[in-house]
Each structure stands twice: as C-alpha cells, then as structure tokens.
DRENVODO-268723 format. One record per residue (C-alpha): residue number from 1; x, y, z. Coordinates in steps of 0.2 Angstrom, whole numbers, plus 5000, padded with zeros to 4 digits. Each point is the difference from the previous one (the first is absolute). Layout:
# DRENVODO-268723
    i     x     y     z
  NUM     X     Y     Z
...
END
This chain:
# DRENVODO-268723
    i     x     y     z
    1  5576  6263  5534
    2  5012  5015  5002
    3  5016  4997  5009
    4  5006  5018  4998
    5  4991  5017  5004
    6  4992  5007  4985
    7  4985  5010  4996
    8  4985  4995  4989
    9  5000  5010  4984
   10  4981  5002  5001
   11  5001  5010  5016
   12  4999  5019  4998
   13  5015  5010  5006
   14  4997  5008  5017
   15  5010  5013  5009
   16  5008  4998  5017
   17  4998  5011  5015
   18  5010  4989  5012
   19  5018  5001  4994
   20  5008  5016  4994
   21  5015  5003  4988
   22  5013  5007  5012
   23  5016  5008  4994
   24  5016  4999  5011
   25  5019  5000  4999
   26  5004  4982  5002
   27  5015  4993  4992
   28  4991  4985  4993
   29  4984  5008  4993
   30  4992  5017  4998
   31  4982  4996  5001
   32  4990  4987  5010
   33  4982  4996  5004
   34  4998  5006  5018
   35  4987  4994  5012
   36  4998  5012  5014
   37  4990  5000  5016
   38  5002  5014  5012
   39  5019  5004  5001
   40  5006  4983  4995
   41  5002  4994  4982
   42  5006  4985  4990
   43  5007  5002  4983
   44  4998  4986  4987
   45  5011  4999  4984
   46  4999  4989  4985
   47  5014  4996  4987
   48  4996  5006  4982
   49  5009  4996  4984
   50  5000  5015  4988
   51  5011  4994  4986
   52  4999  4981  4998
   53  5014  4999  4987
   54  5013  5007  5012
   55  4991  4995  5016
   56  5000  5017  5008
   57  4990  4998  5016
   58  4995  5012  5014
   59  4990  5000  5015
   60  4984  5010  5000
   61  4982  5001  5008
   62  4988  4986  4997
   63  4994  5001  4982
   64  4983  4991  5002
   65  4987  5010  5010
   66  4990  4985  5003
   67  5015  4992  5009
   68  5001  5016  5011
   69  4982  4997  5006
   70  5002  4981  5001
   71  5014  5002  5012
   72  4991  5013  5010
   73  4984  4990  5002
   74  5009  4984  5004
   75  4995  4994  5017
   76  5018  4999  5007
   77  5005  5017  4994
   78  4996  5009  5016
   79  5011  4988  5010
   80  5014  5001  4987
   81  4999  5019  5000
   82  5001  5001  5019
   83  5016  4989  5000
   84  5009  5007  4985
   85  4995  5019  4999
   86  5009  5014  5008
   87  5003  5018  5000
   88  5010  5009  4986
   89  5019  5002  5003
   90  5009  5016  4998
   91  5000  4999  4981
   92  4981  4997  4999
   93  5001  4982  4996
   94  4988  4987  5009
   95  5004  4982  5003
   96  4999  4991  4983
   97  4996  4982  4994
   98  4998  4993  4983
   99  4983  4995  4992
  100  5006  4982  5000
  101  5005  5001  5019
  102  4983  5007  5005
  103  4990  4988  4989
  104  5009  4985  5007
  105  4997  5006  5018
  106  4981  5003  4997
  107  4999  4983  4991
  108  4995  5007  4984
  109  5003  4992  4983
  110  5017  5007  4995
  111  5004  5010  4985
  112  5008  4990  4986
  113  5019  5001  5002
  114  5010  5005  4985
  115  5018  4994  4997
  116  5007  5017  5001
  117  4993  5004  5017
  118  5011  5003  5015
  119  4996  4997  5018
  120  5004  5007  5017
  121  5005  4988  5014
  122  4997  5012  5014
  123  4983  5004  5008
  124  5000  5018  4995
  125  5007  5008  4984
END
C-alpha cells in the first residue's frame, strides 16, 4: 500500500495539456503550473531542491506531468478551482497555492515531505 503520491515506473510518460508552465514576476517564484479556465486561473508551485549538499531550494512549476493531470482530473478539482481561482493582478500573477495544499484539499495521497521543505501558513502564496 502506498501512503504517498508516486508513479508506477512501468507507466509510459505522457504529456499534459491541462496545466501550462506560466512565467510571472512573483517575489517567491518565477514559474508555476497554471490551470486556466476562461479569464480565471490558479497557479500551483512545488518546492525543488537543486543542490542537496548546501540545501539550495526554490519554488517552481510541478515537476511531474502525471501529477498535473491527476490534479486536473480529480473529482473535486472544479469545486476547488471555483473557490480559489481568480483573475491576474497588475503584475500578471494569478492566485497561487502549493502542490501539497491542493493535494490535501482534493484528498489525494500527499507527496513525501523532505526535511528541507518549507510551508506557507496562509491560504494563498
């Protein structure tokens, strides 16, 4: 039994067409995975560790294309999107949540948490 989100290594990789990589001028991140319906959008970011020896971390778009699709096809996604999404602000940034936040809200198995990860206590990033 798996307690964390993971992909089966026997699965073939597949592309995604539901979330796009969006570049904006946010002080926390430069790229996010954007789910957009009409003029409303919701950005999702994931913390990545580039250099494990010095623990250099940064926030970026979702790294796993399967996770992008699994979030989009979740039965609760439309309700969550309707509640959390919004229009872009003056800087072109949409409301943003972390991958872990949206996975908990959609009752998905969470990503395994690493010791170096940080969290946001607020609803939006």
